[in-house]
Backbone as a ProteinNet text record, in pm:
[ID]
protein_1_A
[PRIMARY]
MPDGGQLLIRLQPLTVNATTAARHQTKPGSFLCLSVQDHGTGIPPEVLPCIFEPFFTTKDVGKGSGLGLSAVQGILAVHNGWVEVETELGQGTVFHLYLPQVEAETVTATQPPLNTAPSGGTESILMVEDDSAFQAVLMFALKRLGYQIIPASSGKEALELWPAHRQSIGLLLTDIVMPKGWSGFQLAAQLQQDKPELKVIFMSGYPRENFDPNMDLQEGFNFLAKPFKPAVLAQLLRNRLDAANKSPG
[TERTIARY]
98.9	14.8	100.5	163.3	214.9	148.8	41.4	-5.4	-106.8	-79.5	-135.7	-265.6	-338.8	-459.4	-491.9	-582	-626.4	-578.8	-540.1	-504.7	-620.3	-696	-811.3	-779.5	-808.1	-793.6	-938.8	-964.2	-1085.2	-1087.3	-1183.9	-1192.4	-1330.5	-1381.1	-1512.4	-1550.7	-1631.9	-1646.4	-1738.3	-1691.4	-1819	-1827.6	-1926.9	-1948.2	-1934.7	-1807.2	-1789.2	-1850.4	-1926.1	-2009.3	-1944.1	-1969.2	-1908	-1858	-1942.8	-1877.1	-1756.7	-1769.1	-1657.8	-1531.7	-1546.6	-1442.6	-1381.7	-1465.5	-1402.2	-1319	-1357.1	-1300.2	-1138.9	-1144.8	-1011.7	-941	-985.4	-929.8	-934.2	-1032.2	-1027.2	-1157.7	-1213.7	-1340.6	-1413.2	-1549.8	-1655.2	-1643.9	-1708.5	-1718	-1700.3	-1689.8	-1652.6	-1516.3	-1520.6	-1358.7	-1382.2	-1256.4	-1233	-1180.2	-1214.2	-1167.6	-1117.1	-961.4	-908.8	-857.6	-926.6	-915.7	-852	-716.3	-635.7	-642.2	-680.5	-719.3	-675.9	-612.8	-549.9	-608.4	-592.9	-657.3	-541.4	-478.2	-353.3	-338.9	-226.6	-249.3	-330.7	-345.6	-406.6	-318	-338.4	-251.4	-295.3	-182.1	-244.2	-251.5	-371.2	-418.1	-313.5	-201.8	-104	7.8	-33	69.3	2.8	-108.1	-205.1	-180.8	-174.9	-171.4	-19.2	68.4	207	240.5	134.2	188.7	195.3	171.3	183.3	315.6	407.4	494.3	632.8	698.7	809	887.9	972.6	1058.9	988	882.5	812.4	785	845.7	837.4	809.6	771.7	771.2	845.7	938.9	995.3	1147.9	1190.8	1319.3	1452.2	1547.8	1654.7	1687.8	1688.3	1732.8	1559.4	1472.9	1343.7	1258.6	1308	1254.7	1238.7	1170.6	1136.3	978.9	918.3	787.3	696.1	565.3	498.4	529.7	584.8	602.7	474.3	403.9	274.4	293.5	381.7	403.9	386.2	454.2	467.9	342.6	290.8	150.3	74.5	59	-32.9	10.2	141.7	180.8	143.8	163.6	141.6	-32.1	-76.2	-240.2	-271.7	-206.7	-246.6	-214.9	-117.6	-73.5	-171.5	-247.4	-365.6	-469.7	-473.5	-612.7	-709.1	-644.5	-687.9	-651.9	-668.3	-653.7	-650.4	-623.8	-620.4	-677.8	-780.3	-796.3	-768.5	-792.3	-752	-859.4	-876.7	-981.4	-882.7	-882.8	-789.6	-899.2	-819.3	-879.5	-783.9	-719.1	-658.9	-690.7	-592.2	-672.8	-721.2	-783.2	-896	-822.4	-709.8	-670.3	-673.1	-628.8	-659.3	-678.1	-760.3	-791.2	-763.7	-670.3	-654.3	-713.8	-794.4	-871.3	-820.3	-771.5	-693.8	-833.6	-843.7	-938.9	-864.8	-906.6	-837.6	-963.4	-966.2	-1064.6	-1043.6	-1164.2	-1173.6	-1125.9	-1079.4	-1046.1	-1055.7	-1122.2	-1114.2	-1010.7	-1002.5	-884.2	-858.6	-682.2	-682.3	-651.6	-646.5	-641.8	-487.6	-429.3	-274.1	-251.8	-164.4	-136.7	0.5	-21.5	101.3	238.4	340.1	462.7	547.5	648.2	773.9	838	860.6	966.5	1097.3	1156.3	1300.5	1373.1	1469.9	1577.8	1634.1	1681.8	1712.2	1857.1	1912.2	2052.4	2144.8	2237.8	2270.4	2344.5	2333.6	2361	2508.1	2563.5	2679.3	2752.5	2866.9	2896	3005	3093.8	3221.8	3305.7	3400.6	3512.3	3494.8	3407.1	3400.3	3343.6	3402.8	3331.4	3220.2	3131.9	2982.9	2970.3	2937.3	2924.7	2754.5	2698.3	2558.3	2519	2392.4	2338.6	2199.1	2174.3	2041.6	2006.8	1950.3	1881	1847.4	1772.8	1715.8	1817.5	1891.6	2014.1	1947	1890.5	1819	1841.4	1733.9	1770.6	1882.3	2004.3	2134	2207.8	2189	2251.7	2236.4	2119.1	2098.6	2142.4	2135.3	2200.4	2345.1	2424.2	2567.8	2604.4	2514	2556.8	2535.8	2424.3	2428.5	2487.4	2565.8	2625.4	2787.7	2814.5	2941.4	2985.2	2884.9	2890	2921.1	2865.1	2919.4	3071.1	3130.6	3230.4	3276.7	3167.9	3154.5	3201.3	3295.1	3314.7	3232.2	3165.5	3066.9	3091.8	3052.5	3095.2	2985.8	2930.7	2818.7	2809.4	2688.6	2652.1	2518.1	2458.6	2311.1	2247.5	2347.5	2279.3	2348.3	2304.5	2379.4	2488.1	2482	2563.5	2717.2	2680.5	2767.2	2838.3	2768.2	2816.3	2933.7	2890.4	3002.7	3092.5	3114.3	3198	3304.1	3225.4	3332.3	3380.6	3324.9	3373.5	3501.6	3568.3	3721.8	3832.7	3787.9	3878.4	3862.2	3748.7	3725.9	3696.7	3667.2	3657.5	3711.2	3842.4	3911.6	3846.2	3779.9	3782.3	3632.7	3555.9	3401	3373.1	3283.4	3272.9	3085.8	3021.3	2859.6	2807	2692.5	2652.3	2513.6	2476.4	2306.7	2304.3	2206.3	2127.7	1970	1948.3	1754	1763.2	1619.6	1598.6	1580.4	1481.5	1425.1	1483.5	1570.5	1641.2	1649.9	1664.1	1675	1818.1	1821.2	1922	1957.4	1825.1	1840.9	1893	1964.2	1980.2	1934.1	1865.4	1787.4	1901.2	1861.4	1935.1	1988	1882.5	1909	2015.6	2002.6	2110	2229	2249.9	2395.8	2444.1	2374	2394.9	2438.9	2381.5	2442.2	2556.9	2563	2739.8	2828.2	2830.2	2903.6	2954.4	2868.2	2868.6	2923.4	2918.3	2982	3149.7	3199.5	3311.3	3387.6	3283.9	3334.3	3200.1	3213	3080.2	3064.1	3186.5	3116.7	3086	3051	2989.2	2850.5	2845.1	2697.3	2578.6	2486.2	2378.6	2293.3	2254.5	2097.3	2020.4	1927.7	1819.1	1734.6	1702.5	1585.7	1507.9	1370.2	1260.2	1164.5	1124.8	971.8	850.2	871.9	793	796.6	669.8	651.1	705.1	787.5	871.3	765.6	646.7	555.7	568.1	596.5	593.9	692.5	780.2	897.2	895.2	988.4	974.8	1020.5	952.9	947.1	1089.9	1138.3	1254.5	1390.9	1353.3	1458.4	1496.9	1399.8	1422.6	1436.1	1361.9	1367.8	1321	1393.6	1332.6	1388.8	1261.9	1249.6	1354.2	1433.5	1526.2	1627	1648.4	1791.8	1871.6	1801.6	1833	1772.4	1652.5	1568.9	1508	1510.6	1436.1	1317.1	1226.3	1123.3	1138.1	1142.7	1141.2	1017.9	984	1088	1154	1266.2	1311.5	1382	1432.8	1479.2	1635.9	1727.7	1870.3	1934.4	1888.9	1885.8	1914.9	1768.1	1736.8	1840.2	1876.4	1965.1	2094.3	2126	2287.5	2297.8	2168.2	2181.8	2199	2112.1	2101.7	2258.1	2314.3	2456.1	2562.2	2520.8	2620.2	2593	2477.3	2455.1	2496.7	2490.9	2499.3	2651.8	2741.5	2903.1	2940.7	2935.6	2967.4	2947.4	2845.1	2804.1	2899.7	2913	3045.9	3189.6	3218.9	3332.3	3378.8	3250.4	3276.6	3360.6	3416.4	3487.5	3391.6	3416.1	3308.4	3307.9	3209.3	3226	3208.1
-108.1	-4.1	127.7	164.3	262.4	404.3	438.1	547	541	444.9	392.3	316.8	320	256.9	140.2	79.7	-5.9	-168.5	-224.1	-381.8	-438.8	-505.5	-610.4	-728.3	-799.2	-935.8	-976.7	-1048.4	-1118.8	-1244.1	-1331.3	-1473	-1499.5	-1598.7	-1638.5	-1780.6	-1846.5	-1978.1	-2007.4	-2131.4	-2166.8	-2310.9	-2341.5	-2530	-2543.6	-2627.3	-2652.7	-2794.7	-2780.2	-2912.6	-3009	-3128.8	-3220.8	-3188.5	-3092.5	-3049.6	-2942.7	-2862.4	-2786.6	-2848.8	-2961.3	-3031.4	-3091.5	-3173.5	-3263.2	-3191.8	-3051.1	-2976.5	-2936.2	-2906.2	-2896.2	-2999.1	-3128.6	-3253.2	-3217.8	-3209.9	-3223.8	-3282	-3271.6	-3344.7	-3248.3	-3254.9	-3145.5	-3128.7	-3035.2	-3009.1	-2856.8	-2836.6	-2711.2	-2630.6	-2539.5	-2462.1	-2321.4	-2255.6	-2115.8	-2064.8	-1962.6	-1879.6	-1736	-1736.6	-1626.5	-1562.9	-1431.9	-1354.8	-1229.1	-1167.3	-1093.6	-984.5	-857.4	-793.8	-648.3	-613	-466.5	-379.3	-243.3	-180.3	-96.6	-187.9	-171.4	-140.5	-192.1	-159.4	-270.7	-382.8	-511.7	-579.4	-713.8	-800.3	-769.9	-748.1	-773.9	-912.2	-881.5	-1042.4	-1128.4	-1072.3	-1147	-1221.1	-1160.5	-1189.3	-1298	-1298.5	-1356.8	-1534.2	-1581.8	-1710	-1753.2	-1664.3	-1712.6	-1726.1	-1651.5	-1625.8	-1740.1	-1832.4	-1928.9	-2030.5	-1984.6	-2075.6	-2011	-2121	-2099.8	-1977.8	-1914.2	-1802.6	-1676.7	-1714.1	-1578.9	-1467	-1386.5	-1220	-1098.4	-1017.5	-872.7	-779.1	-834.5	-708.4	-685.8	-568.7	-549.4	-620.3	-664	-663	-553.8	-643.8	-568.8	-505.7	-524.3	-494.5	-610.3	-705.3	-843	-949.2	-1024.4	-1138.6	-1222.5	-1113.7	-1152.4	-1206.4	-1253.8	-1303.4	-1453	-1520.9	-1679.7	-1749.8	-1729	-1811.4	-1931.4	-1963.4	-2126.5	-2187.3	-2150.3	-2183.6	-2202.2	-2081.9	-2060.1	-2174.3	-2200.7	-2282.2	-2415.9	-2454.5	-2581.1	-2628.3	-2516.6	-2536.1	-2598.9	-2488	-2529.9	-2650	-2694.3	-2835.4	-2926.3	-2942.3	-3051.9	-3073.7	-2924.5	-2906.7	-2920.1	-2984.3	-3029.3	-2877.6	-2775.2	-2639.6	-2587.8	-2486.9	-2421.2	-2277.3	-2216.2	-2059.8	-2001.9	-1866.3	-1834.2	-1680.5	-1629	-1501	-1398.6	-1282.5	-1222.5	-1071.3	-1032.4	-907.2	-839	-645.3	-613.6	-498.3	-455	-327.9	-183.5	-159.2	-38.9	-30.7	-176	-192.2	-272	-340.3	-408.5	-567.3	-612.1	-779.9	-839.7	-944.7	-1039.4	-1153.4	-1226.4	-1398	-1424.5	-1544	-1616.9	-1792.5	-1761.2	-1909.9	-1991.4	-2117	-2197.8	-2299.4	-2353.3	-2450.2	-2521.6	-2653.6	-2731.1	-2691.9	-2675.9	-2633.7	-2793.4	-2775.9	-2882.5	-2881.4	-2964	-2953.3	-2936	-2839.2	-2787.2	-2922	-2934.1	-3056.3	-2995.2	-3067.9	-3049.4	-3053.7	-2968.2	-2960.4	-2954.4	-3078.6	-3083.8	-2994	-2909.6	-2829.5	-2920.7	-2860.7	-2934.1	-2818.4	-2873	-2775.1	-2732.8	-2621.9	-2592.7	-2622.8	-2634.4	-2674.2	-2578	-2567.1	-2460.5	-2406.2	-2247.8	-2204	-2230.2	-2309.4	-2299.5	-2255	-2211.8	-2145.2	-2282.7	-2251.7	-2392.6	-2357	-2505.3	-2541.9	-2484	-2427.6	-2373.3	-2497.6	-2443.9	-2501.7	-2396.2	-2458.3	-2423.9	-2476.9	-2585.4	-2635.8	-2556.3	-2554.1	-2478.3	-2558.9	-2484.4	-2507.5	-2435.5	-2530.1	-2452.4	-2424.9	-2320.2	-2268.9	-2202.2	-2268.4	-2252.6	-2188.3	-2104.3	-2001.8	-1890.9	-1920.1	-1790.6	-1676	-1684.2	-1564.8	-1474.3	-1397.8	-1299.4	-1279.3	-1189.8	-1141.1	-1276.8	-1401.4	-1529.8	-1559.8	-1588.7	-1594.3	-1525.6	-1384.2	-1312	-1346.9	-1371.2	-1383.8	-1530.9	-1594.1	-1760.8	-1743.1	-1663.2	-1671.1	-1565.2	-1469.8	-1392.8	-1478.5	-1545.5	-1644.4	-1745.3	-1799.3	-1914.3	-1854.7	-1760.8	-1697.1	-1673.3	-1627.6	-1598.2	-1710.3	-1838.2	-1944.2	-2014.5	-1944.9	-2027.5	-2074	-2094.9	-2206.5	-2056	-2138.9	-2086.2	-2092.9	-1981.5	-2017	-1976.8	-2057.5	-2044.9	-2031	-1910.8	-1877.7	-1904	-1947.3	-1931.6	-1903.3	-1858.3	-1852.7	-1932.2	-2053.5	-2089.8	-2254.1	-2343	-2486.5	-2460.2	-2384.8	-2365.8	-2271.7	-2170	-2109.9	-2189.3	-2292.9	-2374	-2487.4	-2521.8	-2649.9	-2562.2	-2403.2	-2330.2	-2327.6	-2313.6	-2277.9	-2409.5	-2523.1	-2640.4	-2679.3	-2708.7	-2717	-2681.4	-2523.9	-2438.9	-2493.3	-2570	-2563.8	-2700.7	-2809.4	-2952.5	-2999	-2948.4	-3075.8	-2978.7	-2888	-2799.2	-2823.7	-2838.9	-2829	-2957.1	-2966.9	-3053.1	-3076.3	-2988.4	-3010.5	-2910.7	-2963.5	-2864.5	-2846	-2702.2	-2671.2	-2605.4	-2659.8	-2604.6	-2600.1	-2510	-2483.1	-2600.3	-2676.4	-2771.4	-2691.5	-2607.5	-2548.9	-2418.5	-2455.3	-2284.8	-2271.4	-2161	-2110	-2154.3	-2147.4	-2147.7	-2350.9	-2383.5	-2538.1	-2649.3	-2605	-2712.3	-2691.2	-2812	-2830.3	-2880.2	-2875.4	-2874.8	-3045.7	-3136.5	-3263.4	-3285.3	-3237.1	-3274.7	-3222.6	-3097.2	-3046.8	-3164.1	-3195.9	-3307.8	-3448.3	-3461.2	-3601.6	-3584.8	-3435.2	-3463.7	-3438.4	-3378.6	-3341.9	-3467	-3502	-3657.1	-3766.1	-3774.3	-3845	-3829.7	-3663	-3645	-3668.5	-3631.2	-3650	-3754.7	-3846.9	-3924.9	-3932.4	-3855.3	-3824.9	-3716	-3634.7	-3504.6	-3492	-3449.1	-3445.4	-3319.5	-3341.4	-3270.8	-3225.4	-3110.6	-3073.9	-2977.6	-3022.1	-2957.8	-2872.8	-2738.7	-2630.6	-2637.7	-2589.3	-2552.2	-2474.3	-2381.3	-2330.7	-2441.6	-2520.6	-2627.8	-2730.5	-2804.1	-2891.9	-3004.2	-3114.9	-3219.3	-3314.6	-3296.3	-3429	-3380.5	-3294.3	-3220.4	-3267.2	-3340.8	-3390.3	-3559	-3599.4	-3708.4	-3811.2	-3911.4	-3987.3	-4082.2	-4095.3	-4188.9	-4063.6	-3910.3	-3884.1	-3883.2	-3969.5	-3994.4	-3874.3	-3762.1	-3629.1	-3652.6	-3627.5	-3649.9	-3516.2	-3470.2	-3303	-3367.3	-3256.3	-3235.9	-3362.1	-3441.7	-3487.3	-3444.3	-3427.3	-3374.2	-3281.3	-3244.1	-3125.5	-3043.2	-2911	-2798.9	-2732.4	-2721.2	-2661.5	-2512.1	-2401.3	-2266.5	-2228.4	-2133.2	-2062.4	-2141	-2106.4	-2221.4	-2107.8	-2141.4	-2046.7	-2072.6	-1981.4	-2010.9	-2144.2	-2108.4	-2199.4	-2357.6	-2373.8	-2495.9	-2570.5	-2464.7	-2499.4	-2533	-2431.5	-2430.1	-2599.8	-2641.5	-2769.6	-2860.2	-2866.8	-2965.5	-2960	-2894.6	-2876	-2950.5	-2914.1	-2985.5	-3139.9	-3164.1	-3297.2	-3391.9	-3307.2	-3381.8	-3395.7	-3276.7	-3281.6	-3368.3	-3388	-3471.9	-3625.9	-3657.3	-3757.6	-3804	-3723	-3749.3	-3769.2	-3706.4	-3731.2	-3836.8	-3886.5	-4038.6	-4123.8	-4223.7	-4298.7	-4457.6	-4535.9	-4658.5	-4735.4	-4756.5	-4869.4	-4804.9
-5.2	6.1	10.3	-142.9	-126.3	-75.5	-93.8	-37.5	89.1	160.7	275.2	230.9	361.2	387.5	482.1	491.4	599.3	557.5	674.3	652.9	735.9	686.3	750.1	782.1	894.1	945.8	1003.8	952.1	959.6	996.4	1122.8	1128.2	1166.6	1083.1	1092.2	1077.3	1149.2	1107.6	977.7	918.2	847.2	824.1	714.6	712.7	570.9	545.5	428.9	393.4	282.4	235.4	155.4	136.5	23.5	-83.8	-166.6	-288.9	-278.9	-203.3	-155.3	-163.2	-10	22.5	-106.3	-159.2	-267.5	-380.6	-384.1	-465.6	-406.6	-274.1	-235.3	-175.5	-188.4	-162.5	-43.6	63	208	284.2	400.5	442.3	468	429.9	461.8	639	658.8	827.6	874.7	989.4	1012.5	1009	951	935.5	977.4	970.8	1008.2	908.9	856.5	753.1	787.5	775.4	821	682.9	684.5	579.9	599	511.7	510.2	412.5	384.3	301.6	319.7	213.2	187.2	104.8	64	15.5	-68.1	-120.7	-195.7	-371.1	-443.2	-585	-661.9	-623.6	-660.8	-716.1	-774	-843.2	-999.7	-1095.9	-1232	-1268.4	-1363.4	-1420.9	-1476.3	-1539.8	-1590.8	-1495.9	-1360.9	-1249.4	-1166.7	-1148.6	-1055.6	-1077.7	-1191	-1214.7	-1128.8	-1131.6	-1082.2	-940.9	-882.3	-739.4	-638.4	-662.1	-580.4	-635.6	-724.8	-750.6	-677.3	-644.8	-539.7	-596.3	-527.3	-587.2	-689.7	-736.8	-821.7	-699.8	-761.8	-710.7	-827.2	-812.7	-886	-841.3	-717.9	-670.5	-733.6	-731.9	-782.1	-686.8	-747.7	-669.8	-514.1	-407.9	-315.3	-249.5	-322.2	-263.3	-200.7	-149.9	-83.9	-181.3	-124.7	-226.1	-231.5	-200.3	-218.6	-65.6	-107	3.2	23.5	-42.1	49.7	27.4	-77.3	-65.5	-117.5	-170.5	-195.4	-78.3	29.8	163.3	234.4	221.3	292.3	216.3	56.3	35.4	81	68.1	132.7	262.8	377.1	491.7	537.9	438.3	460.1	426.9	275.3	233	331.6	388.6	517.5	605.9	640.4	748.3	696.1	548.8	522.8	493.5	470.2	430.9	263.9	276.7	108.2	114.1	19.9	13.2	-117.6	-102.2	-219.8	-247.8	-335.1	-346.7	-458.2	-385	-445.6	-471.9	-593.3	-613.5	-716.3	-708.6	-845	-832.2	-924.1	-1023.8	-919.6	-834.1	-791.7	-663.6	-612.8	-552.2	-404.6	-439.1	-307.8	-355.9	-244.3	-238.3	-89.1	-126.5	-0.2	-38.1	86.2	95.2	182.1	169	235.5	256.6	402.6	440.7	518.4	456.7	536.9	577.3	695.2	790.3	862.5	891.4	963	1123.8	1177.9	1313.7	1370.9	1506.2	1566.6	1735	1812.4	1968.9	2033.2	2109	2206.9	2269.7	2269.6	2387.9	2527.9	2612.8	2744	2781.4	2807	2833.9	2980.2	3036.2	3210.8	3194.9	3278.4	3306.4	3383.2	3336.6	3378.2	3402.2	3462.1	3521	3394.6	3376.8	3225	3256.8	3165.6	3159.3	3202.8	3264.5	3304.9	3185.3	3178.4	3062.6	3096.3	2978.7	3000.9	2849.9	2876.7	2727.6	2661.3	2519.1	2408.2	2402.4	2387.3	2388.5	2249.6	2216.8	2086.2	2073.6	1955.8	1933	1823.4	1762.2	1666.1	1554.6	1534.3	1347.3	1273.1	1135.8	1012.9	955.7	958.8	905.9	727.6	688.2	532.7	518.9	549.4	581.2	416.5	370.9	242.2	281.9	214.3	265.2	173.5	87.7	-18.8	41.6	159.4	224.8	289.6	249.2	314.1	454.4	488.6	613.1	713.1	679.1	771.5	773.2	681.7	689	791.8	779.5	853.1	1006.4	1043.6	1159.9	1257.2	1152.2	1184.6	1198.1	1105.6	1103.9	1258	1264.9	1412.5	1505.6	1520.7	1631.7	1657.4	1539.2	1559.7	1550.1	1508	1532.5	1648.2	1730	1871.9	1955.9	1922.3	1990.3	1940.9	1857	1839.2	1691.9	1589	1484	1364.3	1278.5	1165.5	1047.4	1040.4	905.2	755.3	700.7	535.2	458.7	434.4	366.4	256.8	183.9	68.4	42.4	-99.8	-112.7	-195.5	-254.2	-355.2	-350.6	-382.9	-402.2	-505.6	-615.7	-708.5	-648.8	-573	-486.6	-384.5	-308.3	-223.9	-287.4	-406.5	-482.8	-506.3	-560.2	-584.7	-479.3	-357.5	-236.7	-173	-227.9	-132	-154.7	-275.3	-293.8	-176.7	-159.1	-82.9	52.8	83.7	274	249.3	151.7	198	390.6	347.9	440.1	613.1	605.6	724.3	758.1	694.6	700.6	758.4	891.6	933.9	904.6	861.6	886.4	745.5	691.6	590.3	667.1	661.9	707.1	574.5	537.5	399.2	398.8	336.5	290.1	191.3	173.8	93	-63.5	-40.5	-163.1	-211.4	-296.3	-328.5	-465.5	-521.4	-658.7	-748.6	-865.2	-925.6	-959.2	-937.5	-1008.8	-915.1	-785.3	-703.8	-567.1	-525.6	-403.8	-287.3	-185.9	-47.2	-94.7	-103.3	-132.7	-198.6	-351	-436.2	-387.5	-347.1	-287.5	-187	-63.6	-3.8	-22.6	-128.5	-184.7	-285.5	-335.8	-435.8	-333.6	-227.2	-128.1	-48.1	0.3	46.6	-43.6	-161.2	-235.8	-213.1	-223.8	-192.2	-79.7	19.4	173.8	275.3	242.3	313.6	478.1	545.7	696.2	716.4	610.6	619.8	678.4	766.2	845.2	778.2	759.8	719.2	801.3	819.3	867.7	779.6	720.3	636.6	691.9	648.6	685.5	601.7	618.8	521.9	612.1	549.9	576.8	505.4	441.8	404.4	533	559.4	615.5	570.5	654.2	609.1	521.1	562.3	478.8	319	300.9	127	78.8	158.5	27.6	50.9	-25.5	-71.4	68.9	98.7	245.8	244.6	115.2	95.3	152.2	180.8	244.2	374	462	578.2	684.6	680.9	732.4	888.1	974.3	1080.4	1188	1227.2	1298.6	1447.3	1480.7	1595.2	1548.2	1452.3	1426.4	1285.8	1149.3	1048.6	983.6	1055.6	1005.1	1111.1	1048	1127.9	1055.3	1081.1	1026.5	1081.8	936.1	989.8	1012.8	1128.6	1180.7	1316.7	1340.5	1456.2	1534.9	1682.8	1756.8	1735.4	1745.5	1715.8	1825.5	1934	2071	2038.7	1934.4	1884.5	1805.6	1690.5	1584.7	1658.4	1744	1825.1	1914.8	1947.5	2012.9	1917.6	1822.9	1712	1628.4	1627.5	1561.7	1654.8	1788.8	1854.9	1895.2	1872.3	1890.1	1774.3	1644.8	1510.1	1509.7	1564.8	1524.3	1633	1774	1857.3	1809.9	1729.6	1724.8	1607	1504.8	1389.4	1459.9	1567.3	1630.2	1678.7	1754.2	1815.2	1748.7	1786.6	1720.2	1706.1	1618.1	1609.3	1764	1791.6	1920.4	2049.4
[MASK]
+++++++++++++++++++++++++++++++++++++++++++++++++++++++++++++++++++++++++++++++++++++++++++++++++++++++++++++++++++++++++++++++++++++++++++++++++++++++++++++++++++++++++++++++++++++++++++++++++++++++++++++++++++++++++++++++++++++++++++++++++++++++++

């Protein structure tokens, strides 16, 4: 909204019938619709069919990477929901996010864990992340813990950096879905061919259910769902690196 305006957020219940549910590959029943409406410029008709594609953006270089709608769509699909959009040039846009209602679970209060500072280390980590802002946050947090960070913004760039740092790199920390033709899976497979003992931690804003089950992604072991706290990453790094350093038997 370059000239200002209102941003309206609404939440309302609705009942989804069998016909609508079948169209969106979900089950009929009680849903909630979260609507987010702006009074901005609207989305041009020629752009609208592309807005849910990964990495699609109309923004200029240095002006951001767009709304991340492909991740929104993927998250909703995993939870048996869907997203719809209404837009008109000069009038604004509204996104409707549909999710099934669930009964609230009773949670038994437990003693919260003591806050302990995450352990650090001095190992070298190859970090591959195309979001420069997110990469900067992770680098700042991990450098404070003593790690040597080798940053790359794509799989192609990581491969170019690899020969010079191969001996020192103890772990690959990589996003899964990246631009420029290389996924995190492809990058890890390529580097582990050259260095089989290399440990890998994958990151993604997409739920792990969206990926090939043969990849054996395990939350808290070799996979982190974004967003996550730096302390969680630090602990997982330490676990993976310590396991790599243990001698057989």
